N, CA, C and O atoms as a CHARMM CRD file, in Angstrom:
* protein
*
  308
    1    1 MET  N     20.98500  11.08300   5.25500 PROA 1      0.00000
    2    1 MET  CA    19.71700  11.75700   5.06100 PROA 1      0.00000
    3    1 MET  C     18.73800  10.80500   4.38200 PROA 1      0.00000
    4    1 MET  O     19.07600  10.16800   3.38500 PROA 1      0.00000
    5    2 LYS  N     17.54000  10.71300   4.91900 PROA 2      0.00000
    6    2 LYS  CA    16.52400   9.80500   4.41200 PROA 2      0.00000
    7    2 LYS  C     15.84000  10.40500   3.18400 PROA 2      0.00000
    8    2 LYS  O     15.44200  11.56900   3.18700 PROA 2      0.00000
    9    3 GLU  N     15.71300   9.59400   2.14100 PROA 3      0.00000
   10    3 GLU  CA    15.04500  10.04900   0.92700 PROA 3      0.00000
   11    3 GLU  C     13.54500   9.97900   1.13000 PROA 3      0.00000
   12    3 GLU  O     13.02200   8.94900   1.55600 PROA 3      0.00000
   13    4 SER  N     12.84200  11.07000   0.82600 PROA 4      0.00000
   14    4 SER  CA    11.39600  11.10500   0.97100 PROA 4      0.00000
   15    4 SER  C     10.74700  10.34000  -0.17900 PROA 4      0.00000
   16    4 SER  O     11.03900  10.59100  -1.34800 PROA 4      0.00000
   17    5 LYS  N      9.86800   9.41100   0.16400 PROA 5      0.00000
   18    5 LYS  CA     9.22800   8.64000  -0.89800 PROA 5      0.00000
   19    5 LYS  C      7.86100   9.23400  -1.21300 PROA 5      0.00000
   20    5 LYS  O      7.22700   9.86600  -0.36800 PROA 5      0.00000
   21    6 GLN  N      7.42600   9.01800  -2.44200 PROA 6      0.00000
   22    6 GLN  CA     6.13900   9.52400  -2.88400 PROA 6      0.00000
   23    6 GLN  C      5.01700   8.71300  -2.23400 PROA 6      0.00000
   24    6 GLN  O      5.10100   7.48600  -2.16600 PROA 6      0.00000
   25    7 PRO  N      3.96800   9.38800  -1.75500 PROA 7      0.00000
   26    7 PRO  CA     2.83500   8.63700  -1.21800 PROA 7      0.00000
   27    7 PRO  C      2.11700   7.90900  -2.35000 PROA 7      0.00000
   28    7 PRO  O      2.08400   8.37800  -3.48700 PROA 7      0.00000
   29    8 ILE  N      1.54700   6.76100  -2.01900 PROA 8      0.00000
   30    8 ILE  CA     0.82400   6.00800  -3.04500 PROA 8      0.00000
   31    8 ILE  C     -0.58800   6.56100  -3.16900 PROA 8      0.00000
   32    8 ILE  O     -1.10900   7.17100  -2.23500 PROA 8      0.00000
   33    9 ASP  N     -1.19500   6.34900  -4.31300 PROA 9      0.00000
   34    9 ASP  CA    -2.60100   6.67400  -4.52000 PROA 9      0.00000
   35    9 ASP  C     -3.38700   5.45600  -4.02500 PROA 9      0.00000
   36    9 ASP  O     -3.59200   4.48800  -4.75600 PROA 9      0.00000
   37   10 PHE  N     -3.81400   5.53200  -2.77800 PROA 10     0.00000
   38   10 PHE  CA    -4.41400   4.38500  -2.09500 PROA 10     0.00000
   39   10 PHE  C     -5.62400   3.83700  -2.85700 PROA 10     0.00000
   40   10 PHE  O     -5.73400   2.62800  -3.06300 PROA 10     0.00000
   41   11 GLU  N     -6.52300   4.71700  -3.27100 PROA 11     0.00000
   42   11 GLU  CA    -7.73000   4.27600  -3.96800 PROA 11     0.00000
   43   11 GLU  C     -7.37700   3.59700  -5.29000 PROA 11     0.00000
   44   11 GLU  O     -7.99000   2.59700  -5.66100 PROA 11     0.00000
   45   12 LYS  N     -6.39000   4.14100  -5.99700 PROA 12     0.00000
   46   12 LYS  CA    -5.96100   3.53600  -7.26100 PROA 12     0.00000
   47   12 LYS  C     -5.41800   2.12700  -7.01900 PROA 12     0.00000
   48   12 LYS  O     -5.71700   1.20000  -7.77300 PROA 12     0.00000
   49   13 LYS  N     -4.61700   1.97500  -5.96200 PROA 13     0.00000
   50   13 LYS  CA    -4.04600   0.66300  -5.64100 PROA 13     0.00000
   51   13 LYS  C     -5.13300  -0.34400  -5.26200 PROA 13     0.00000
   52   13 LYS  O     -5.06200  -1.51300  -5.64300 PROA 13     0.00000
   53   14 ILE  N     -6.12300   0.10900  -4.52200 PROA 14     0.00000
   54   14 ILE  CA    -7.22900  -0.78000  -4.13900 PROA 14     0.00000
   55   14 ILE  C     -7.99400  -1.21600  -5.38800 PROA 14     0.00000
   56   14 ILE  O     -8.39000  -2.37700  -5.49300 PROA 14     0.00000
   57   15 ASN  N     -8.20800  -0.30200  -6.33400 PROA 15     0.00000
   58   15 ASN  CA    -8.87900  -0.65800  -7.58700 PROA 15     0.00000
   59   15 ASN  C     -8.06300  -1.68000  -8.37600 PROA 15     0.00000
   60   15 ASN  O     -8.62200  -2.61900  -8.94300 PROA 15     0.00000
   61   16 GLU  N     -6.74100  -1.49800  -8.41300 PROA 16     0.00000
   62   16 GLU  CA    -5.86700  -2.45900  -9.09400 PROA 16     0.00000
   63   16 GLU  C     -5.98800  -3.83500  -8.44800 PROA 16     0.00000
   64   16 GLU  O     -6.06500  -4.85500  -9.13200 PROA 16     0.00000
   65   17 LEU  N     -6.00300  -3.84000  -7.12600 PROA 17     0.00000
   66   17 LEU  CA    -6.11800  -5.09800  -6.39200 PROA 17     0.00000
   67   17 LEU  C     -7.44900  -5.78800  -6.68100 PROA 17     0.00000
   68   17 LEU  O     -7.49300  -7.00900  -6.83100 PROA 17     0.00000
   69   18 GLU  N     -8.52600  -5.01900  -6.75900 PROA 18     0.00000
   70   18 GLU  CA    -9.83600  -5.58800  -7.07600 PROA 18     0.00000
   71   18 GLU  C     -9.83900  -6.21100  -8.46900 PROA 18     0.00000
   72   18 GLU  O    -10.44000  -7.26600  -8.67100 PROA 18     0.00000
   73   19 LYS  N     -9.17500  -5.57000  -9.42900 PROA 19     0.00000
   74   19 LYS  CA    -9.09200  -6.12400 -10.78500 PROA 19     0.00000
   75   19 LYS  C     -8.31500  -7.44200 -10.78400 PROA 19     0.00000
   76   19 LYS  O     -8.68400  -8.39400 -11.47100 PROA 19     0.00000
   77   20 ILE  N     -7.24500  -7.48100 -10.00900 PROA 20     0.00000
   78   20 ILE  CA    -6.44100  -8.70600  -9.91800 PROA 20     0.00000
   79   20 ILE  C     -7.28300  -9.84100  -9.34400 PROA 20     0.00000
   80   20 ILE  O     -7.27700 -10.95500  -9.86900 PROA 20     0.00000
   81   21 VAL  N     -7.99900  -9.55500  -8.27600 PROA 21     0.00000
   82   21 VAL  CA    -8.84300 -10.57500  -7.64600 PROA 21     0.00000
   83   21 VAL  C     -9.90500 -11.06300  -8.62800 PROA 21     0.00000
   84   21 VAL  O    -10.15100 -12.26400  -8.73800 PROA 21     0.00000
   85   22 LYS  N    -10.52900 -10.13400  -9.33800 PROA 22     0.00000
   86   22 LYS  CA   -11.56300 -10.50300 -10.30500 PROA 22     0.00000
   87   22 LYS  C    -10.98400 -11.42700 -11.38800 PROA 22     0.00000
   88   22 LYS  O    -11.58300 -12.44800 -11.72600 PROA 22     0.00000
   89   23 ASN  N     -9.82300 -11.06000 -11.92200 PROA 23     0.00000
   90   23 ASN  CA    -9.18300 -11.89300 -12.95300 PROA 23     0.00000
   91   23 ASN  C     -8.85700 -13.28300 -12.43400 PROA 23     0.00000
   92   23 ASN  O     -9.04700 -14.27600 -13.13700 PROA 23     0.00000
   93   24 MET  N     -8.37000 -13.35200 -11.21300 PROA 24     0.00000
   94   24 MET  CA    -7.99900 -14.64900 -10.65000 PROA 24     0.00000
   95   24 MET  C     -9.23300 -15.49500 -10.33100 PROA 24     0.00000
   96   24 MET  O     -9.20000 -16.71800 -10.46900 PROA 24     0.00000
   97   25 GLU  N    -10.31700 -14.85000  -9.90600 PROA 25     0.00000
   98   25 GLU  CA   -11.53300 -15.58800  -9.57400 PROA 25     0.00000
   99   25 GLU  C    -12.21000 -16.18500 -10.80700 PROA 25     0.00000
  100   25 GLU  O    -12.92400 -17.18200 -10.70400 PROA 25     0.00000
  101   26 GLU  N    -11.98600 -15.57600 -11.97300 PROA 26     0.00000
  102   26 GLU  CA   -12.58400 -16.09600 -13.19400 PROA 26     0.00000
  103   26 GLU  C    -12.05700 -17.49000 -13.51900 PROA 26     0.00000
  104   26 GLU  O    -12.75100 -18.28900 -14.14800 PROA 26     0.00000
  105   27 GLY  N    -10.83400 -17.78100 -13.09000 PROA 27     0.00000
  106   27 GLY  CA   -10.27500 -19.11200 -13.26100 PROA 27     0.00000
  107   27 GLY  C     -9.81900 -19.46000 -14.66400 PROA 27     0.00000
  108   27 GLY  O     -9.57300 -20.62900 -14.95900 PROA 27     0.00000
  109   28 SER  N     -9.70100 -18.46300 -15.53700 PROA 28     0.00000
  110   28 SER  CA    -9.31400 -18.75200 -16.91700 PROA 28     0.00000
  111   28 SER  C     -7.83000 -18.48000 -17.19200 PROA 28     0.00000
  112   28 SER  O     -7.38200 -18.59800 -18.33200 PROA 28     0.00000
  113   29 LEU  N     -7.07400 -18.12100 -16.16100 PROA 29     0.00000
  114   29 LEU  CA    -5.65300 -17.81600 -16.33000 PROA 29     0.00000
  115   29 LEU  C     -4.81400 -19.08800 -16.28700 PROA 29     0.00000
  116   29 LEU  O     -5.14700 -20.04300 -15.58500 PROA 29     0.00000
  117   30 ASN  N     -3.72700 -19.08400 -17.04600 PROA 30     0.00000
  118   30 ASN  CA    -2.79900 -20.21000 -16.93300 PROA 30     0.00000
  119   30 ASN  C     -1.95700 -20.01300 -15.67000 PROA 30     0.00000
  120   30 ASN  O     -2.04100 -18.96700 -15.02600 PROA 30     0.00000
  121   31 LEU  N     -1.17100 -20.98400 -15.32600 PROA 31     0.00000
  122   31 LEU  CA    -0.39900 -20.95700 -14.08900 PROA 31     0.00000
  123   31 LEU  C      0.55500 -19.76400 -14.04700 PROA 31     0.00000
  124   31 LEU  O      0.65000 -19.07900 -13.02900 PROA 31     0.00000
  125   32 GLU  N      1.25400 -19.51900 -15.14100 PROA 32     0.00000
  126   32 GLU  CA     2.22400 -18.42100 -15.17700 PROA 32     0.00000
  127   32 GLU  C      1.54000 -17.07500 -14.94200 PROA 32     0.00000
  128   32 GLU  O      2.03300 -16.25600 -14.16700 PROA 32     0.00000
  129   33 ASP  N      0.40600 -16.84200 -15.60800 PROA 33     0.00000
  130   33 ASP  CA    -0.32200 -15.58500 -15.42800 PROA 33     0.00000
  131   33 ASP  C     -0.89600 -15.47600 -14.01100 PROA 33     0.00000
  132   33 ASP  O     -0.89600 -14.39900 -13.41500 PROA 33     0.00000
  133   34 SER  N     -1.38300 -16.59900 -13.47900 PROA 34     0.00000
  134   34 SER  CA    -1.90700 -16.60200 -12.10800 PROA 34     0.00000
  135   34 SER  C     -0.82600 -16.20900 -11.10900 PROA 34     0.00000
  136   34 SER  O     -1.06900 -15.41900 -10.19600 PROA 34     0.00000
  137   35 LEU  N      0.36500 -16.76200 -11.28700 PROA 35     0.00000
  138   35 LEU  CA     1.46900 -16.42300 -10.37900 PROA 35     0.00000
  139   35 LEU  C      1.86200 -14.95500 -10.49200 PROA 35     0.00000
  140   35 LEU  O      2.17400 -14.31500  -9.48800 PROA 35     0.00000
  141   36 LYS  N      1.84600 -14.41700 -11.71600 PROA 36     0.00000
  142   36 LYS  CA     2.17800 -13.01300 -11.92100 PROA 36     0.00000
  143   36 LYS  C      1.13900 -12.12300 -11.24500 PROA 36     0.00000
  144   36 LYS  O      1.49500 -11.16000 -10.56600 PROA 36     0.00000
  145   37 PHE  N     -0.14400 -12.44100 -11.42700 PROA 37     0.00000
  146   37 PHE  CA    -1.20000 -11.66300 -10.76400 PROA 37     0.00000
  147   37 PHE  C     -1.07400 -11.76100  -9.25300 PROA 37     0.00000
  148   37 PHE  O     -1.23800 -10.76700  -8.54500 PROA 37     0.00000
  149   38 PHE  N     -0.78200 -12.96500  -8.75600 PROA 38     0.00000
  150   38 PHE  CA    -0.62500 -13.15600  -7.31600 PROA 38     0.00000
  151   38 PHE  C      0.52700 -12.30600  -6.78500 PROA 38     0.00000
  152   38 PHE  O      0.39400 -11.64600  -5.75400 PROA 38     0.00000
  153   39 GLU  N      1.65100 -12.32400  -7.48600 PROA 39     0.00000
  154   39 GLU  CA     2.81600 -11.53600  -7.09000 PROA 39     0.00000
  155   39 GLU  C      2.47600 -10.04100  -7.07000 PROA 39     0.00000
  156   39 GLU  O      2.82700  -9.33400  -6.12400 PROA 39     0.00000
  157   40 ASP  N      1.80300  -9.57000  -8.10200 PROA 40     0.00000
  158   40 ASP  CA     1.40200  -8.16200  -8.15800 PROA 40     0.00000
  159   40 ASP  C      0.45200  -7.82300  -7.01200 PROA 40     0.00000
  160   40 ASP  O      0.56100  -6.75900  -6.40400 PROA 40     0.00000
  161   41 GLY  N     -0.47400  -8.72400  -6.72100 PROA 41     0.00000
  162   41 GLY  CA    -1.42700  -8.50800  -5.63500 PROA 41     0.00000
  163   41 GLY  C     -0.75100  -8.40700  -4.28100 PROA 41     0.00000
  164   41 GLY  O     -1.11700  -7.56600  -3.45900 PROA 41     0.00000
  165   42 ILE  N      0.23500  -9.26100  -4.04600 PROA 42     0.00000
  166   42 ILE  CA     0.97600  -9.21800  -2.78000 PROA 42     0.00000
  167   42 ILE  C      1.72500  -7.88800  -2.65200 PROA 42     0.00000
  168   42 ILE  O      1.73400  -7.27300  -1.58600 PROA 42     0.00000
  169   43 LYS  N      2.35100  -7.45200  -3.74700 PROA 43     0.00000
  170   43 LYS  CA     3.09300  -6.18100  -3.73200 PROA 43     0.00000
  171   43 LYS  C      2.15500  -5.01100  -3.41100 PROA 43     0.00000
  172   43 LYS  O      2.47300  -4.16400  -2.57600 PROA 43     0.00000
  173   44 ILE  N      1.01500  -4.97600  -4.07200 PROA 44     0.00000
  174   44 ILE  CA     0.05300  -3.90100  -3.84100 PROA 44     0.00000
  175   44 ILE  C     -0.47000  -3.94800  -2.40900 PROA 44     0.00000
  176   44 ILE  O     -0.60700  -2.90900  -1.76400 PROA 44     0.00000
  177   45 THR  N     -0.76100  -5.14300  -1.91300 PROA 45     0.00000
  178   45 THR  CA    -1.24700  -5.29400  -0.53800 PROA 45     0.00000
  179   45 THR  C     -0.23800  -4.73700   0.46000 PROA 45     0.00000
  180   45 THR  O     -0.61600  -4.04000   1.40100 PROA 45     0.00000
  181   46 ARG  N      1.03700  -5.03900   0.26300 PROA 46     0.00000
  182   46 ARG  CA     2.07600  -4.53700   1.16700 PROA 46     0.00000
  183   46 ARG  C      2.19200  -3.00800   1.09900 PROA 46     0.00000
  184   46 ARG  O      2.37000  -2.34700   2.12300 PROA 46     0.00000
  185   47 GLU  N      2.09100  -2.45900  -0.10800 PROA 47     0.00000
  186   47 GLU  CA     2.14500  -1.00400  -0.24900 PROA 47     0.00000
  187   47 GLU  C      0.97100  -0.34900   0.48900 PROA 47     0.00000
  188   47 GLU  O      1.14900   0.66600   1.16200 PROA 47     0.00000
  189   48 CYS  N     -0.21400  -0.92600   0.36400 PROA 48     0.00000
  190   48 CYS  CA    -1.39200  -0.38200   1.03600 PROA 48     0.00000
  191   48 CYS  C     -1.28400  -0.51800   2.55200 PROA 48     0.00000
  192   48 CYS  O     -1.65200   0.39700   3.28900 PROA 48     0.00000
  193   49 GLN  N     -0.78100  -1.66000   3.01500 PROA 49     0.00000
  194   49 GLN  CA    -0.60100  -1.84400   4.45600 PROA 49     0.00000
  195   49 GLN  C      0.36800  -0.81600   5.02000 PROA 49     0.00000
  196   49 GLN  O      0.14400  -0.28000   6.10400 PROA 49     0.00000
  197   50 GLN  N      1.45200  -0.53700   4.28600 PROA 50     0.00000
  198   50 GLN  CA     2.42500   0.44500   4.74200 PROA 50     0.00000
  199   50 GLN  C      1.81400   1.84800   4.75000 PROA 50     0.00000
  200   50 GLN  O      2.06400   2.63000   5.66700 PROA 50     0.00000
  201   51 ALA  N      1.01900   2.16300   3.73300 PROA 51     0.00000
  202   51 ALA  CA     0.36600   3.47200   3.67700 PROA 51     0.00000
  203   51 ALA  C     -0.58500   3.64700   4.86200 PROA 51     0.00000
  204   51 ALA  O     -0.65900   4.72700   5.44900 PROA 51     0.00000
  205   52 LEU  N     -1.30800   2.58400   5.21100 PROA 52     0.00000
  206   52 LEU  CA    -2.21000   2.64700   6.36600 PROA 52     0.00000
  207   52 LEU  C     -1.43100   2.79800   7.66900 PROA 52     0.00000
  208   52 LEU  O     -1.83600   3.54400   8.56100 PROA 52     0.00000
  209   53 LYS  N     -0.32100   2.08800   7.77100 PROA 53     0.00000
  210   53 LYS  CA     0.52000   2.18500   8.96300 PROA 53     0.00000
  211   53 LYS  C      1.07300   3.61200   9.11300 PROA 53     0.00000
  212   53 LYS  O      1.08200   4.17400  10.20800 PROA 53     0.00000
  213   54 ASP  N      1.53200   4.18200   7.99500 PROA 54     0.00000
  214   54 ASP  CA     2.05200   5.55200   8.01500 PROA 54     0.00000
  215   54 ASP  C      0.97100   6.55500   8.40800 PROA 54     0.00000
  216   54 ASP  O      1.23000   7.48600   9.17100 PROA 54     0.00000
  217   55 ALA  N     -0.24400   6.36400   7.88300 PROA 55     0.00000
  218   55 ALA  CA    -1.35500   7.25100   8.21300 PROA 55     0.00000
  219   55 ALA  C     -1.71200   7.13800   9.69500 PROA 55     0.00000
  220   55 ALA  O     -1.99200   8.14000  10.35400 PROA 55     0.00000
  221   56 GLU  N     -1.70000   5.91700  10.20700 PROA 56     0.00000
  222   56 GLU  CA    -2.00000   5.70600  11.62700 PROA 56     0.00000
  223   56 GLU  C     -0.95900   6.40500  12.50900 PROA 56     0.00000
  224   56 GLU  O     -1.31000   7.03300  13.50800 PROA 56     0.00000
  225   57 LEU  N      0.30200   6.29300  12.14200 PROA 57     0.00000
  226   57 LEU  CA     1.36800   6.94900  12.89700 PROA 57     0.00000
  227   57 LEU  C      1.21300   8.46200  12.84400 PROA 57     0.00000
  228   57 LEU  O      1.41900   9.14500  13.84700 PROA 57     0.00000
  229   58 LYS  N      0.86000   8.97500  11.70600 PROA 58     0.00000
  230   58 LYS  CA     0.67000  10.41200  11.53400 PROA 58     0.00000
  231   58 LYS  C     -0.47100  10.91800  12.42900 PROA 58     0.00000
  232   58 LYS  O     -0.34000  11.95200  13.08500 PROA 58     0.00000
  233   59 VAL  N     -1.58200  10.18600  12.45000 PROA 59     0.00000
  234   59 VAL  CA    -2.72400  10.54900  13.29600 PROA 59     0.00000
  235   59 VAL  C     -2.32300  10.49300  14.76300 PROA 59     0.00000
  236   59 VAL  O     -2.66800  11.37900  15.54500 PROA 59     0.00000
  237   60 GLU  N     -1.59300   9.45000  15.12800 PROA 60     0.00000
  238   60 GLU  CA    -1.12200   9.30600  16.50700 PROA 60     0.00000
  239   60 GLU  C     -0.26700  10.50300  16.92200 PROA 60     0.00000
  240   60 GLU  O     -0.42600  11.04900  18.01400 PROA 60     0.00000
  241   61 MET  N      0.63200  10.89500  16.03900 PROA 61     0.00000
  242   61 MET  CA     1.50700  12.02600  16.34000 PROA 61     0.00000
  243   61 MET  C      0.70900  13.31300  16.47400 PROA 61     0.00000
  244   61 MET  O      1.01900  14.14300  17.32900 PROA 61     0.00000
  245   62 LEU  N     -0.29700  13.49000  15.65900 PROA 62     0.00000
  246   62 LEU  CA    -1.11400  14.69600  15.71600 PROA 62     0.00000
  247   62 LEU  C     -1.96400  14.75900  16.97700 PROA 62     0.00000
  248   62 LEU  O     -2.16700  15.83500  17.53900 PROA 62     0.00000
  249   63 THR  N     -2.45700  13.62000  17.41700 PROA 63     0.00000
  250   63 THR  CA    -3.36900  13.62000  18.56300 PROA 63     0.00000
  251   63 THR  C     -2.65600  13.53100  19.91000 PROA 63     0.00000
  252   63 THR  O     -3.26000  13.83900  20.93800 PROA 63     0.00000
  253   64 MET  N     -1.38800  13.12000  19.93400 PROA 64     0.00000
  254   64 MET  CA    -0.70000  12.92200  21.20400 PROA 64     0.00000
  255   64 MET  C      0.28100  14.03000  21.55700 PROA 64     0.00000
  256   64 MET  O      0.67900  14.15000  22.71500 PROA 64     0.00000
  257   65 GLY  N      0.66100  14.80700  20.62100 PROA 65     0.00000
  258   65 GLY  CA     1.69400  15.79800  20.89400 PROA 65     0.00000
  259   65 GLY  C      1.19800  17.19600  20.67200 PROA 65     0.00000
  260   65 GLY  O      0.04500  17.53100  20.94200 PROA 65     0.00000
  261   66 SER  N      2.09200  17.99200  20.17900 PROA 66     0.00000
  262   66 SER  CA     1.78800  19.39300  19.95700 PROA 66     0.00000
  263   66 SER  C      1.02000  19.60800  18.66000 PROA 66     0.00000
  264   66 SER  O      0.65500  20.73500  18.32400 PROA 66     0.00000
  265   67 GLY  N      0.77700  18.52300  17.93500 PROA 67     0.00000
  266   67 GLY  CA     0.08800  18.64500  16.66600 PROA 67     0.00000
  267   67 GLY  C      1.02100  18.92600  15.51300 PROA 67     0.00000
  268   67 GLY  O      0.58000  19.20900  14.39900 PROA 67     0.00000
  269   68 LYS  N      2.33000  18.84700  15.78300 PROA 68     0.00000
  270   68 LYS  CA     3.31300  19.11800  14.74100 PROA 68     0.00000
  271   68 LYS  C      3.81700  17.81300  14.16000 PROA 68     0.00000
  272   68 LYS  O      3.91900  16.80300  14.85600 PROA 68     0.00000
  273   69 LEU  N      4.13200  17.84800  12.87600 PROA 69     0.00000
  274   69 LEU  CA     4.58300  16.64800  12.17500 PROA 69     0.00000
  275   69 LEU  C      5.97300  16.78000  11.60600 PROA 69     0.00000
  276   69 LEU  O      6.37200  15.94900  10.79100 PROA 69     0.00000
  277   70 GLU  N      6.73200  17.79000  12.00000 PROA 70     0.00000
  278   70 GLU  CA     8.02300  17.98100  11.34100 PROA 70     0.00000
  279   70 GLU  C      8.96300  16.79800  11.47700 PROA 70     0.00000
  280   70 GLU  O      9.85800  16.63500  10.64800 PROA 70     0.00000
  281   71 ALA  N      8.78900  15.96900  12.49600 PROA 71     0.00000
  282   71 ALA  CA     9.68400  14.82200  12.68500 PROA 71     0.00000
  283   71 ALA  C      9.15000  13.56600  11.97700 PROA 71     0.00000
  284   71 ALA  O      9.81600  12.53100  11.98900 PROA 71     0.00000
  285   72 PHE  N      7.98500  13.63900  11.37400 PROA 72     0.00000
  286   72 PHE  CA     7.38200  12.45000  10.76800 PROA 72     0.00000
  287   72 PHE  C      8.04800  12.12200   9.43600 PROA 72     0.00000
  288   72 PHE  O      8.16000  12.97600   8.55600 PROA 72     0.00000
  289   73 GLU  N      8.48400  10.88600   9.30400 PROA 73     0.00000
  290   73 GLU  CA     9.02400  10.34900   8.04900 PROA 73     0.00000
  291   73 GLU  C      8.42500   8.96200   7.86300 PROA 73     0.00000
  292   73 GLU  O      8.61100   8.09500   8.71700 PROA 73     0.00000
  293   74 PRO  N      7.70500   8.73400   6.75700 PROA 74     0.00000
  294   74 PRO  CA     7.17000   7.38300   6.51500 PROA 74     0.00000
  295   74 PRO  C      8.29400   6.35700   6.46400 PROA 74     0.00000
  296   74 PRO  O      9.41500   6.65100   6.05000 PROA 74     0.00000
  297   75 GLU  N      7.95900   5.13800   6.90000 PROA 75     0.00000
  298   75 GLU  CA     8.95100   4.05100   6.88100 PROA 75     0.00000
  299   75 GLU  C      9.22300   3.61600   5.46800 PROA 75     0.00000
  300   75 GLU  O      8.33300   3.63900   4.61800 PROA 75     0.00000
  301   76 ASP  N     10.46700   3.21400   5.21000 PROA 76     0.00000
  302   76 ASP  CA    10.83200   2.61400   3.92100 PROA 76     0.00000
  303   76 ASP  C     10.82000   1.11500   4.07200 PROA 76     0.00000
  304   76 ASP  O     11.45300   0.58300   4.98400 PROA 76     0.00000
  305   77 ASN  N     10.11600   0.42100   3.20300 PROA 77     0.00000
  306   77 ASN  CA    10.09500  -1.05400   3.21100 PROA 77     0.00000
  307   77 ASN  C     10.34500  -1.56300   1.85500 PROA 77     0.00000
  308   77 ASN  O     10.36900  -2.77600   1.64600 PROA 77     0.00000
């Protein structure tokens, strides 16, 4: 049985990503902090990409079939 995962707060994640970009663009971070921000940014980007992919699949299922979503399960990555 597949465990249902919690949907992400997309807008919150995008705001976090914007803060990371702003901090990195300032250029005042040391290498270790820059790498940590970069790692966090990549993680957030992947979460957002997956959320968009799941939303696209959901829309596809709604528009192509009977409009039912009972078989829809977001992908785990």
